[in-house]
C-alpha positions in Angstrom: -85.5 -66.6 35.2 -83.3 -63.6 34.4 -82.5 -62.2 31.0 -78.8 -61.4 30.3 -78.8 -60.5 26.6 -80.9 -59.4 23.8 -80.5 -59.8 20.0 -82.4 -57.7 17.5 -82.4 -58.8 13.9 -84.3 -57.3 10.8 -84.9 -59.9 8.1 -85.9 -59.6 4.5 -87.4 -62.8 3.2 -88.1 -63.4 -0.4 -91.7 -64.7 -1.1 -92.3 -67.4 -3.5 -94.6 -65.2 -5.6 -96.0 -61.6 -5.6 -98.6 -61.3 -2.8 -101.5 -58.6 -3.4 -104.6 -57.4 -1.7 -106.6 -54.1 -1.8 -104.1 -52.3 0.6 -100.7 -53.7 -0.5 -98.8 -55.6 -2.8 -95.3 -57.1 -2.0 -92.4 -59.5 -3.3 -90.8 -60.1 0.1 -91.4 -59.8 3.9 -89.7 -57.5 6.4 -89.7 -59.5 9.7 -88.3 -58.3 13.2 -86.8 -61.2 15.2 -85.9 -60.9 18.9 -83.7 -63.4 20.7 -83.3 -63.7 24.5 -81.0 -65.4 26.4 -81.4 -66.1 30.0 -78.5 -66.5 33.0 -78.9 -70.2 32.6 -78.2 -70.1 28.8 -81.8 -70.9 27.6 -82.5 -69.2 24.2 -85.9 -67.8 23.3 -87.0 -66.4 19.9 -90.0 -64.2 18.9 -90.9 -62.4 15.9 -93.1 -59.3 14.7 -94.1 -58.0 11.3 -94.5 -54.2 11.1 -97.3 -53.2 8.6 -97.5 -49.6 8.2 -101.0 -49.5 6.5 -102.5 -51.5 9.5 -101.0 -50.2 12.5 -98.8 -47.1 11.3 -95.6 -48.9 12.3 -92.4 -49.4 10.4 -89.3 -51.6 11.3 -87.4 -48.4 12.5 -90.0 -47.4 15.0 -90.2 -50.9 16.1 -86.4 -51.1 16.9 -86.2 -47.7 18.2 -89.0 -48.6 21.0 -87.2 -51.8 21.8 -83.7 -50.2 22.1 -84.8 -46.9 23.9 -87.5 -48.2 26.2 -88.4 -52.0 26.3 -85.1 -53.7 26.6 -83.9 -51.3 29.2 -86.8 -51.9 31.5 -86.0 -55.8 31.5 -83.3 -55.0 33.8 -84.4 -56.3 37.4 -87.2 -58.4 36.1 -87.1 -61.9 37.9 -90.3 -63.7 37.5 -90.9 -66.7 39.6 -93.2 -68.6 37.3 -95.7 -68.4 34.5 -98.4 -66.3 36.4 -96.0 -63.8 37.8 -94.3 -63.4 34.2 -97.7 -62.8 32.6 -98.4 -60.1 35.1 -94.9 -58.6 34.5 -95.4 -58.7 30.6 -98.6 -56.9 31.0 -97.1 -54.2 32.6 -94.1 -53.9 30.6 -96.0 -54.1 27.3 -98.7 -51.5 28.1 -101.4 -50.6 25.8 -99.7 -47.4 25.2 -96.4 -49.1 24.0 -98.2 -51.6 21.8 -100.1 -48.8 20.1 -96.5 -47.3 19.1 -95.0 -50.4 17.8 -97.1 -53.7 18.2 -94.7 -55.7 16.2 -91.8 -54.8 18.4 -93.9 -55.6 21.5 -95.1 -58.9 20.1 -91.4 -60.0 19.2 -90.2 -59.4 22.5 -93.1 -61.0 24.3 -93.0 -64.2 22.3 -89.1 -64.5 22.7 -89.5 -64.1 26.6 -92.6 -66.5 26.7 -90.4 -69.1 24.5 -87.5 -68.8 27.0 -89.5 -69.0 29.9 -91.6 -72.2 28.6 -88.3 -73.9 28.1 -87.0 -73.0 31.5 -90.2 -74.2 33.3 -90.9 -77.2 30.8 -94.3 -75.9 29.8 -95.6 -75.1 26.1 -97.0 -71.5 25.8 -100.3 -73.1 25.3 -100.1 -74.5 28.7 -98.8 -71.4 30.3 -102.1 -69.9 28.7 -104.2 -72.5 30.5 -105.1 -75.2 27.8 -103.6 -77.1 25.0 -106.2 -79.7 23.4 -108.3 -77.8 21.0 -108.4 -79.3 17.3 -106.8 -77.4 14.9 -108.4 -77.1 11.2 -106.7 -74.1 9.3 -108.3 -72.2 6.4 -106.9 -71.5 3.1 -106.5 -67.9 2.1 -106.6 -66.7 -1.7 -105.0 -63.3 -2.4 -105.6 -61.3 -5.5 -103.7 -63.0 -8.5 -104.0 -63.5 -12.2 -106.7 -65.7 -13.3 -104.5 -68.8 -14.3 -102.9 -68.7 -10.8 -106.2 -68.4 -9.1 -107.4 -71.4 -11.2 -104.5 -73.5 -10.4 -104.5 -72.6 -6.7 -108.6 -73.4 -6.4 -107.6 -76.9 -7.8 -104.8 -77.5 -5.2 -107.2 -76.4 -2.3 -109.9 -78.7 -3.8 -107.2 -81.5 -4.0 -106.2 -81.0 -0.4 -109.9 -81.0 0.6 -109.8 -77.7 2.5 -113.2 -77.1 4.4 -112.6 -73.3 4.9 -111.3 -70.6 2.3 -111.0 -66.9 2.5 -110.8 -64.9 -0.7 -109.5 -61.4 -1.0 -112.1 -59.1 -2.7 -112.3 -55.5 -3.6 -112.1 -54.9 -7.3 -114.3 -55.6 -10.3 -113.7 -59.4 -10.8 -115.3 -60.1 -7.2 -118.4 -62.1 -8.5 -116.4 -63.6 -11.3 -113.9 -64.9 -8.8 -116.5 -66.3 -6.3 -118.5 -67.8 -9.2 -115.2 -69.9 -10.3 -114.4 -70.7 -6.6 -118.1 -72.2 -6.2 -117.5 -74.1 -9.5 -114.3 -75.6 -8.7 -114.9 -76.1 -4.9 -118.4 -77.0 -4.7 -121.0 -76.0 -2.2 -119.9 -77.7 0.9 -116.8 -75.4 1.3 -117.0 -72.4 3.6 -116.1 -69.4 1.6 -115.9 -66.1 3.3 -114.3 -62.8 1.7 -112.0 -60.1 3.0 -112.3 -56.7 1.3 -109.3 -54.9 3.5 -111.4 -51.8 3.8 -112.2 -51.5 0.1 -115.6 -49.9 0.2 -117.6 -47.1 1.4 -120.9 -48.3 3.5 -123.5 -48.1 0.7 -121.1 -49.6 -1.8 -120.1 -52.2 0.7 -123.8 -53.1 1.3 -124.5 -53.7 -2.4 -121.2 -55.6 -3.0 -121.9 -57.9 -0.3 -125.4 -58.6 -1.3 -124.2 -59.5 -4.7 -121.7 -61.7 -3.4 -124.2 -63.3 -1.1 -125.6 -65.1 -4.0 -122.3 -67.4 -4.2 -123.1 -68.6 -0.4 -120.4 -66.6 1.2 -120.3 -67.2 5.0 -118.8 -63.8 6.4 -117.2 -60.6 5.3 -114.0 -59.3 6.6 -113.3 -55.4 7.0 -115.7 -54.2 4.3 -115.0 -50.6 5.0 -112.0 -48.7 6.0 -110.5 -49.4 9.6 -111.6 -45.9 10.9 -115.2 -46.2 9.7 -116.5 -48.1 12.9 -120.0 -46.6 12.4 -120.0 -48.1 8.8 -119.1 -51.4 10.3 -122.0 -51.1 12.7 -124.5 -50.3 10.2 -123.4 -53.2 7.9 -123.6 -55.6 11.2 -127.1 -54.4 11.5 -128.1 -54.7 7.6 -126.3 -57.8 6.6 -127.5 -61.2 7.2 -124.0 -62.7 7.5 -121.2 -62.0 10.1 -119.1 -59.0 9.7 -115.5 -59.6 10.8 -113.4 -56.6 12.3 -109.5 -56.9 11.1 -107.8 -53.6 10.7 -110.3 -51.8 12.9 -109.1 -54.1 15.8 -105.7 -53.6 17.0 -105.9 -52.8 20.7 -107.8 -53.6 23.7 -109.6 -50.1 23.3 -110.4 -51.1 19.9 -112.1 -54.5 21.1 -114.1 -52.3 23.8 -115.6 -49.8 21.4 -116.5 -52.6 18.9 -118.3 -54.7 21.3 -120.1 -51.6 23.0 -121.5 -50.6 19.7 -122.3 -54.2 18.5 -120.2 -53.1 15.2 -119.2 -56.8 14.3 -120.0 -60.3 15.1 -116.4 -61.7 14.8 -112.9 -60.3 15.9 -109.9 -60.9 13.6 -107.0 -61.4 16.0 -103.4 -61.1 14.5 -100.7 -61.6 17.2 -98.3 -59.0 15.5 -101.1 -56.5 14.9 -102.4 -56.9 18.5 -99.0 -56.5 20.1 -98.5 -60.1 21.2 -100.1 -63.4 22.2 -101.2 -62.1 25.8 -103.1 -59.0 24.3 -104.7 -61.3 21.6 -105.8 -63.6 24.6 -107.2 -60.8 26.5 -109.1 -59.6 23.3 -110.3 -63.3 22.8 -111.6 -63.3 26.4 -113.4 -59.9 25.7 -114.9 -61.2 22.5 -116.2 -64.3 24.4 -117.9 -62.4 27.2 -119.8 -60.2 24.6 -121.0 -63.1 22.6 -118.5 -62.2 19.7 -116.7 -64.9 17.9 -113.0 -64.8 17.0 -110.9 -65.6 14.1 -107.0 -66.1 14.4 -105.5 -64.3 11.7 -101.9 -63.9 10.5 -99.7 -61.3 8.8 -98.4 -62.3 5.2 -94.9 -63.5 5.5 -94.8 -65.0 9.0 -91.9 -67.3 9.5 -92.5 -70.6 11.6 -91.8 -68.4 14.8 -95.2 -66.5 14.5 -96.8 -69.7 12.9 -95.8 -71.5 16.0 -96.9 -68.8 18.3 -100.5 -69.0 16.4 -100.6 -72.6 16.9 -100.1 -72.2 20.6 -103.0 -69.8 21.0 -105.1 -71.7 18.8 -104.5 -74.8 20.9 -105.8 -73.0 23.9 -109.0 -71.4 22.5 -111.9 -72.1 20.3 -111.8 -70.0 17.1 -114.3 -69.6 14.5 -111.7 -69.8 11.8 -107.9 -70.3 12.0 -105.6 -68.7 9.4 -101.8 -69.1 9.5 -99.0 -72.0 9.2 -98.4 -70.7 5.6 -94.8 -70.1 5.8 -93.6 -73.1 3.8 -96.4 -72.4 1.2 -95.2 -68.6 1.0 -91.6 -68.0 2.0 -88.6 -69.1 -0.2 -86.8 -69.6 3.1 -88.2 -70.5 6.6 -86.0 -69.9 9.8 -87.4 -72.8 11.9 -86.3 -76.4 11.7 -89.6 -78.1 12.1 -92.4 -78.0 9.7 -95.2 -75.9 10.9 -97.8 -76.2 8.2 -101.3 -77.9 7.9 -101.8 -80.8 5.7 -104.9 -82.4 3.9 -108.2 -81.0 5.1 -106.3 -78.1 6.9 -105.6 -80.4 9.7 -102.7 -79.7 12.0 -101.2 -81.0 14.9 -100.3 -79.2 18.2 -96.6 -78.4 18.8 -95.6 -80.6 21.7 -92.1 -79.0 22.7 -91.8 -76.4 25.3 -92.0 -72.8 24.9 -93.1 -72.0 21.2 -92.2 -75.8 20.3 -90.0 -74.9 17.5 -86.2 -74.4 17.2 -84.5 -71.8 14.9 -81.9 -72.5 12.1 -79.3 -70.1 13.0 -77.4 -70.3 9.5 -80.7 -69.4 7.9 -81.5 -66.5 10.3 -78.4 -64.9 9.9 -78.3 -65.1 5.9 -81.6 -63.4 5.8 -80.8 -60.7 8.4 -80.1 -57.2 7.1 -79.5 -55.9 10.5 -78.3 -57.4 13.8 -77.7 -55.9 17.1 -76.8 -57.3 20.5 -77.7 -55.8 23.9 -76.3 -57.2 27.1 -78.3 -56.5 30.4 
């Protein structure tokens, strides 16, 4: 397989409603899409979503790394099969490059894997080694007005979702959890995500208050740089602590594991720099008796949702998040529905590569920047 052309696109996609949590609020998503074409005419697509408050990355830095470094280094690459390609991508998308622009690395890697899977008639899940894990997704409830929150809880109840994550980090936290338990009942697994809202002592107090409502885990209770705070909470709190913003690279995973600073890794493909890096961190977690949650970025299109589905099909995660594009985006760019149904149940994608196709008309309509590079 040899690449002959790369297209870089920056998208702005309106959201169905304003999205808010402790660290950010937005009305649209800014997404980076990479399209690759091989010398045999096979097309592959990948996606990344820069999030400055998580990784320090912005769209401009993502595009700069792609144009100045990553794309030029693709010249002369001719992988002979999946194992060879995985080695090539690990070298090309080094940890230092992923530290600079993880969304750029993720988008390029997924595009190449998508094209490779189509070339060699395999799904990305098969390229990772397996493809038969059951898929049950979690609902995620962001910060919203009381009427909207009430309506969403009833929708989640009607869909019989077994897992729910609720964003917390303000004075309404216990009120929100009380209403959630009242509407959803006591058989639903409810966990919370503070997005680094608290300092350690406040976090301990707030978590203990929320435990009265039967929460199952707490995600990122302290700021991402406060690893010692995470460790103290992991030691003092009876329910699992999930590391998210504190976990972007393998070096972060190694540090968290060595300090026993959490019980669960939250792996988001764009945040981690791609599906292969997320897969390596999953294996690191497993070897250290740490569970893993598959997370997602707000605003993912069906490309990233499909990539998450491929990883979820090949590994055993404690919780699955993602496949929300049709629920959150006014427009998606893939032709196939990539969402879960009643009970959060989703089916594996059966096509080659990522298992989805892109609607070129919608892609071009949402693009605010488009650049082609021939190799």
